[in-house]
LUMDREN-788719 format. One record per residue (C-alpha): residue number from 0; residue in one letter; chain; y, x, z negated. Coordinates in steps of 0.2 Angstrom, whole numbers, plus 5000, padded with zeros to 4 digits. Example, Ala and Ser with C-alpha at 12.3 -4.5 7.8 and 13.67 -1.06 7.14 Angstrom:
BEGIN
<0,"a","A",<4978,5062,4961>>,
<1,"s","A",<4995,5068,4964>>,
//
This chain:
BEGIN
<0,"m","A",<5532,5210,4551>>,
<1,"q","A",<5531,5219,4567>>,
<2,"i","A",<5545,5231,4565>>,
<3,"n","A",<5539,5231,4549>>,
<4,"l","A",<5522,5239,4555>>,
<5,"f","A",<5529,5247,4566>>,
<6,"f","A",<5539,5255,4555>>,
<7,"i","A",<5523,5259,4545>>,
<8,"f","A",<5513,5264,4559>>,
<9,"w","A",<5525,5278,4564>>,
<10,"l","A",<5528,5282,4548>>,
<11,"a","A",<5512,5287,4545>>,
<12,"i","A",<5508,5299,4561>>,
<13,"v","A",<5524,5309,4555>>,
<14,"i","A",<5519,5311,4535>>,
<15,"l","A",<5499,5314,4539>>,
<16,"p","A",<5500,5330,4549>>,
<17,"v","A",<5513,5338,4536>>,
<18,"a","A",<5501,5329,4520>>,
<19,"l","A",<5487,5337,4528>>,
<20,"a","A",<5493,5354,4533>>,
<21,"p","A",<5491,5361,4516>>,
<22,"v","A",<5471,5356,4515>>,
<23,"l","A",<5469,5363,4534>>,
<24,"i","A",<5475,5381,4530>>,
<25,"v","A",<5466,5382,4515>>,
<26,"l","A",<5451,5379,4525>>,
<27,"l","A",<5457,5390,4537>>,
<28,"e","A",<5460,5404,4522>>,
<29,"k","A",<5443,5402,4517>>,
<30,"r","A",<5435,5403,4537>>,
<31,"k","A",<5444,5420,4538>>,
<32,"t","A",<5440,5427,4521>>,
<33,"k","A",<5422,5422,4525>>,
<34,"m","A",<5422,5430,4542>>,
<35,"v","A",<5432,5447,4535>>,
<36,"l","A",<5417,5448,4523>>,
<37,"k","A",<5405,5448,4536>>,
<38,"k","A",<5415,5461,4547>>,
<39,"i","A",<5413,5470,4530>>,
<40,"y","A",<5396,5470,4528>>,
<41,"s","A",<5393,5476,4545>>,
<42,"s","A",<5404,5492,4542>>,
<43,"l","A",<5398,5494,4527>>,
<44,"r","A",<5380,5496,4533>>,
<45,"e","A",<5385,5508,4546>>,
<46,"k","A",<5393,5521,4533>>,
<47,"s","A",<5379,5516,4519>>,
<48,"q","A",<5363,5520,4510>>,
<49,"k","A",<5359,5504,4502>>,
<50,"i","A",<5368,5487,4503>>,
<51,"d","A",<5367,5472,4496>>,
<52,"v","A",<5376,5454,4492>>,
<53,"s","A",<5378,5444,4475>>,
<54,"n","A",<5383,5429,4475>>,
<55,"t","A",<5378,5424,4491>>,
<56,"h","A",<5380,5402,4489>>,
<57,"s","A",<5399,5404,4477>>,
<58,"d","A",<5415,5405,4486>>,
<59,"a","A",<5416,5425,4481>>,
<60,"p","A",<5400,5432,4486>>,
<61,"k","A",<5400,5454,4482>>,
<62,"i","A",<5398,5466,4495>>,
<63,"i","A",<5389,5482,4482>>,
<64,"a","A",<5385,5496,4493>>,
<65,"e","A",<5380,5515,4491>>,
<66,"l","A",<5389,5525,4502>>,
<67,"n","A",<5381,5542,4512>>,
<68,"p","A",<5385,5557,4504>>,
<69,"e","A",<5400,5562,4522>>,
<70,"w","A",<5408,5546,4516>>,
<71,"q","A",<5413,5556,4495>>,
<72,"i","A",<5414,5540,4488>>,
<73,"d","A",<5394,5535,4477>>,
<74,"r","A",<5397,5516,4478>>,
<75,"v","A",<5410,5502,4485>>,
<76,"e","A",<5410,5487,4478>>,
<77,"v","A",<5421,5472,4490>>,
<78,"s","A",<5426,5454,4485>>,
<79,"s","A",<5438,5441,4488>>,
<80,"k","A",<5448,5438,4474>>,
<81,"p","A",<5460,5423,4470>>,
<82,"i","A",<5478,5430,4468>>,
<83,"g","A",<5486,5417,4455>>,
<84,"a","A",<5480,5398,4454>>,
<85,"f","A",<5494,5393,4470>>,
<86,"t","A",<5506,5409,4477>>,
<87,"y","A",<5520,5403,4490>>,
<88,"s","A",<5517,5407,4508>>,
<89,"s","A",<5535,5409,4516>>,
<90,"r","A",<5525,5409,4533>>,
<91,"f","A",<5519,5390,4530>>,
<92,"m","A",<5532,5385,4517>>,
<93,"f","A",<5520,5380,4505>>,
<94,"f","A",<5512,5385,4486>>,
<95,"l","A",<5494,5388,4492>>,
<96,"p","A",<5478,5395,4482>>,
<97,"r","A",<5478,5412,4491>>,
<98,"k","A",<5464,5428,4491>>,
<99,"y","A",<5465,5445,4495>>,
<100,"l","A",<5451,5459,4496>>,
<101,"n","A",<5446,5466,4479>>,
<102,"i","A",<5439,5484,4484>>,
<103,"v","A",<5433,5495,4469>>,
<104,"g","A",<5425,5513,4473>>,
<105,"i","A",<5416,5525,4461>>,
<106,"k","A",<5414,5544,4463>>,
<107,"e","A",<5406,5554,4450>>,
<108,"t","A",<5414,5571,4450>>,
<109,"r","A",<5430,5575,4439>>,
<110,"c","A",<5447,5569,4445>>,
<111,"p","A",<5464,5574,4435>>,
<112,"a","A",<5474,5562,4449>>,
<113,"k","A",<5479,5547,4439>>,
<114,"f","A",<5492,5536,4447>>,
<115,"a","A",<5494,5515,4457>>,
<116,"i","A",<5505,5512,4472>>,
<117,"t","A",<5510,5495,4475>>,
<118,"g","A",<5521,5487,4488>>,
<119,"r","A",<5540,5486,4487>>,
<120,"y","A",<5541,5465,4488>>,
<121,"p","A",<5542,5451,4478>>,
<122,"l","A",<5524,5446,4480>>,
<123,"s","A",<5516,5462,4477>>,
<124,"a","A",<5531,5463,4461>>,
<125,"t","A",<5524,5449,4453>>,
<126,"i","A",<5504,5453,4454>>,
<127,"a","A",<5502,5470,4451>>,
<128,"d","A",<5498,5477,4433>>,
<129,"t","A",<5507,5494,4439>>,
<130,"n","A",<5500,5507,4426>>,
<131,"s","A",<5511,5515,4413>>,
<132,"g","A",<5520,5532,4419>>,
<133,"r","A",<5533,5540,4428>>,
<134,"s","A",<5540,5537,4446>>,
<135,"f","A",<5535,5547,4459>>,
<136,"q","A",<5543,5550,4476>>,
<137,"t","A",<5536,5558,4492>>,
<138,"g","A",<5551,5564,4502>>,
<139,"d","A",<5543,5554,4516>>,
<140,"p","A",<5558,5540,4515>>,
<141,"v","A",<5549,5527,4526>>,
<142,"f","A",<5536,5527,4513>>,
<143,"d","A",<5546,5528,4496>>,
<144,"r","A",<5556,5513,4503>>,
<145,"k","A",<5540,5505,4504>>,
<146,"y","A",<5530,5508,4492>>,
<147,"l","A",<5533,5511,4470>>,
<148,"v","A",<5522,5526,4464>>,
<149,"k","A",<5517,5527,4444>>,
<150,"g","A",<5509,5541,4438>>,
<151,"e","A",<5503,5555,4429>>,
<152,"d","A",<5496,5573,4431>>,
<153,"d","A",<5511,5578,4441>>,
<154,"e","A",<5502,5591,4450>>,
<155,"a","A",<5486,5582,4454>>,
<156,"v","A",<5499,5564,4460>>,
<157,"l","A",<5511,5576,4470>>,
<158,"k","A",<5496,5585,4478>>,
<159,"v","A",<5490,5567,4484>>,
<160,"l","A",<5506,5562,4488>>,
<161,"s","A",<5511,5576,4497>>,
<162,"d","A",<5498,5573,4510>>,
<163,"p","A",<5501,5565,4526>>,
<164,"e","A",<5486,5561,4532>>,
<165,"f","A",<5481,5550,4515>>,
<166,"r","A",<5500,5543,4517>>,
<167,"h","A",<5495,5536,4534>>,
<168,"y","A",<5478,5525,4527>>,
<169,"i","A",<5490,5518,4516>>,
<170,"s","A",<5504,5512,4527>>,
<171,"g","A",<5486,5505,4537>>,
<172,"i","A",<5484,5496,4523>>,
<173,"y","A",<5492,5477,4526>>,
<174,"d","A",<5499,5468,4510>>,
<175,"l","A",<5496,5482,4498>>,
<176,"i","A",<5496,5475,4481>>,
<177,"k","A",<5489,5489,4471>>,
<178,"f","A",<5479,5505,4476>>,
<179,"e","A",<5474,5513,4456>>,
<180,"v","A",<5467,5531,4457>>,
<181,"k","A",<5459,5532,4438>>,
<182,"g","A",<5452,5548,4437>>,
<183,"d","A",<5445,5558,4421>>,
<184,"e","A",<5425,5562,4422>>,
<185,"n","A",<5422,5550,4436>>,
<186,"v","A",<5434,5543,4448>>,
<187,"n","A",<5438,5524,4452>>,
<188,"f","A",<5449,5516,4463>>,
<189,"v","A",<5455,5498,4463>>,
<190,"v","A",<5462,5492,4481>>,
<191,"e","A",<5471,5473,4483>>,
<192,"c","A",<5477,5470,4498>>,
<193,"n","A",<5475,5458,4514>>,
<194,"p","A",<5458,5449,4518>>,
<195,"d","A",<5456,5462,4534>>,
<196,"i","A",<5446,5475,4543>>,
<197,"e","A",<5459,5488,4546>>,
<198,"s","A",<5464,5486,4528>>,
<199,"f","A",<5448,5489,4521>>,
<200,"e","A",<5445,5503,4533>>,
<201,"n","A",<5462,5511,4530>>,
<202,"s","A",<5457,5511,4509>>,
<203,"i","A",<5440,5518,4512>>,
<204,"l","A",<5449,5530,4520>>,
<205,"a","A",<5463,5536,4508>>,
<206,"m","A",<5448,5533,4495>>,
<207,"k","A",<5441,5547,4502>>,
<208,"r","A",<5455,5558,4507>>,
<209,"v","A",<5460,5559,4488>>,
<210,"i","A",<5443,5567,4483>>,
<211,"e","A",<5444,5578,4497>>,
<212,"l","A",<5462,5585,4491>>,
<213,"m","A",<5456,5583,4473>>,
<214,"a","A",<5441,5593,4477>>,
<215,"e","A",<5452,5607,4485>>,
<216,"n","A",<5456,5623,4474>>,
//
């Protein structure tokens, strides 16, 4: 009897941390996302004429900001977005609910560019809803190996993709699922990426650069 109790005791010590690990990781991911959104709020407050937060008491608050003119983008909305019910994490070897930043940028100006950039890795390929259109190459072998680009209006898309500054900002967005530009009478940006402040800042700079390039004659 004592041997059985001893065995059960040590078995519990071994199994309990393994069983609790996914729960602890989920809690840490939520805390990390919350802290990142606070940093993003502070960053946007310095860039904005007006800023507000909706759904403050939920797990998915949304930051809404009207940016200063020098940032080119009229309005930015930032929230965290669950990617599917459960996503396999190779880092932790579990299927976990994961969240990514969802960044929407709006500019009331005409923009002919319509394209989407997605990362060439299983997570992005599974999740991203890449718009239709033909594939583009930038001529940068490192960039082209890392990202897939599809779009319309060859001249406008190639003008953006050939810009090294724009490609630098895109490369600074970690775990990029999608950087999408929907241009017409207004231009709308949608970015889905890892929840970290560097990826957010580079997303904003990439949006700004697209608007600058489209404004050039």
